[in-house]
N, C-alpha and C positions, 0 to 999 in steps of 0.2 A: 674394361668396358667402361667408359667413360659416361659419366650419369646426361642422360636427356638435358637440353636444357630448362625446361620445366622443373627441377630437381632441384627446391631448395639445399645449398649448402648445407645449412646447419635444420635439425627436426627433432623437436619434443612429444614424443607421444605419451600425453596420460603419464607422465611422472611422478613417482611418489615417494620420497625419500626423506629420510629424518637421523635425528644422533640419538642414540639408544633406545629408549621407549619411545620418545618426543618426534612426530612427524613434522618435518616443514614443509613440506611441501605436497600437496592433494592433487596431484591429480593433472599436473602443469603441461599446457598443449602449447607449443613454438614454431615456430618457422622464418626461416632467417635468410631471406635470396643472397646469390653470391653478387658481392658488390656494395649491398645494403649497409646502412649505420642503422641501428635496429636500439632504440632506449629502452631501458625497465626502468622505471617508477616507481615510489611507494616511499609507507614511512619502514622506519627501524621495524626490524620482523617481520616484513612480508614477506622473506620468502627470496628477496635477490640475490645475495652472496650465497646461497645456497643454491638457487637455481646455477648458477658459474661455473660452482663446484663440481655439482653435476658434468655440465658440459666439458670442463677443465679434467676430468679421471676422477679429483678428491672426495667424492663422494657419492660412495657406490648406492643408484640406486633402489628400493625393494623391489616394485615393478616401473613398467612402462618401457617405452624403447630410446634410446638417442642413435640417431643415424646422421652422417655427415658425408655430404656429396652423395646420400644415396645408399652408404652402406651401414650396415649396424653395427654401433660401435658402443652400446651401452655394455658396464662394466670393466672396456679397458683401460688400461692402466694411466696416467699421466705421462711418462716415458711414451708409450706407446702414440698417446695422443698431440704428445709436443712434434714425435715423426710426425706428424700426419699434419700438421699446419698448425694446429691450437696451441695460441700461447695467451697466458691467462698475466696480465698485471695485476698484483693482488693490492688491497683495499692496505693503505700503511705502504706503497709504496716496492716492488721486487730489486733491489740493488744492495751491493756489500757498503755497508756505512762504512767500514774502516779501510777498505782498498780507494786507491786514486780513480780518478773518475778514466784515468786510461785501461789501468787494470778491470776494471769495471767493464768495458765497453770489449777488453778482452779474453772475458770472460768465455765470451759466448765461439773462442778457435774453434770448440769441437764439430760447428755447423763447416767444417772445412774452411770457410771463408780465409785468407791470408789475413793480418795484424794490419796492412796496409788497409786492404777493403773496407775490414770494421772501420778502422777508425774514420773513412773518409764516411765512410754511412751514420757514423756518427756525428759527425762535426758538421758535415755539408748539409744536414738537415738542420741542426742545430748547433749554429758556429759557434754560441757560449759557451759552449762545452770542450772548442776545442783550447779556450782561454784559461781554463780550470782544469785544462786535462792532469796536473801535477796534485791539486788538491786533493786531499781524504773527501770521500762524495758523502759522508755523514755531514760533515761543514757545510754545501749549498743550502742555498734557498729552497723549499719545499717544492716550488716551481722547478728549480734548475733539476731536483731529485728526481722530481715526475719527469722531465723530457727527458734524463737520462734512462729510466724506465724506458718511454718509449724508444730510443735509440738502441736497448740491447733488442727490446721487442723487435723491430724491423733486421737485424742481423740475420733474424731466423728464418727469413723470407717467409712472414706467416700468411697461412692463405685467412684464417680468425683472429681477431686477435678481441678479447673479452678482459675490458676498462671497470677495475672495481674502486665506486668512490675515486673518479681521479682527480674532484676537488676538494678533498677530507682536507683541511685545515690551512687552504688558501685562499688567498682575499679576491673579491669577484674580479676587477681587471689578468690577472693572473690565469683565473679559470677558462675567463672568453678566450684569453692568447691560446691557450691548448688546447681547446675543441675545435678551434680556428686552423691547429696544427693535424687536428684527429678527422677532422671533415674532411683537407689535405688527402691526407695519408687514404681515404674510402676514394676517394677519384681517381685514383692512381690504381683502384680495381682490389683494396685490399677491406674485407667484411671486417663489419666490427662491431660490435656487442656492446654496450653502456649502460652499468649500472647506475645509477646515480638518485641522492636525494634532491640535487641541484634542479629543480624542473626546467628552470625557463631557460637553459642555456642548454638542455638538447632540445626541449622543445622548437629550436631556432634552427639546429641541424641537423636531426633525426629523418629518415625519410618514413621511417616509423615508430610509434609507440606501444609500448607497453605499462600501463598500470596494476602492479600485484597487491593483493592487503590480504592476509592472514594465509597464507602461502597459495594463493589461488589467483590468478589472473582476470583482472574483473572490467578489464577492458581496452580494446588494441583499434588502433586507426591509424590515420594521418595526422599528423604533428596538429594541423588546425584544428579540426577535428575532435582530437583529444583535449586541446586547450581549454573549448568551450567544458566539456564536461569534466575538467580534473577537479573543480572542487569539491562537486556532490560525489565521486569514485574516489579520492587521494582524502576527502578529510570527512566526507561523511555527511553535507551540508546539501541544501538541497540549492539549483543552481536556477535563478533567476533568466 
């Protein structure tokens, strides 16, 4: 049975999770409507990446519930969640650096798409990759590597894309270009959760923003409202 129109695509309820004896998330609640772009901001150690790992099945919560389209998927494996449409682009880019661009693109043939379809998806959205198709992926610029990661994500026809620090190591102009592409993808119906320290660019494109600190959600709301409160919530200073 399909979920009702008011059911979020993704929901976390009271998620606690950690590594060995160190708890990283202390009761995280999160709701992402279908077709939305939600940004998660916060300093290092806030629990942002751990939250994405829970959603993608890479970190099993010790308590709490993960819901995907209203269905309980708590504890599901990364493979099961990937088949359900969850696609994580990890920090540091999800590519095979020793393969060519074309070989990276064709790695997603397991989706059942033909090689021609896979290349069309990649090169139509990112024309620069067509010019680099025979180039070893590890020799691409940082921005081009992220484009390749995004193209591979799109080939899986995802319901939910999780982006972890897309801006890492990139020049501000490239970051703006990539996030413009992310916004365009969301406009086509792809739900996106973006974890970032690059606050300004996320506040410019997100539908909703969540600020985390010390493994908890400290602030959430529309970008305009969050921007006003960000100095106090993010940096622990008093806003005026």
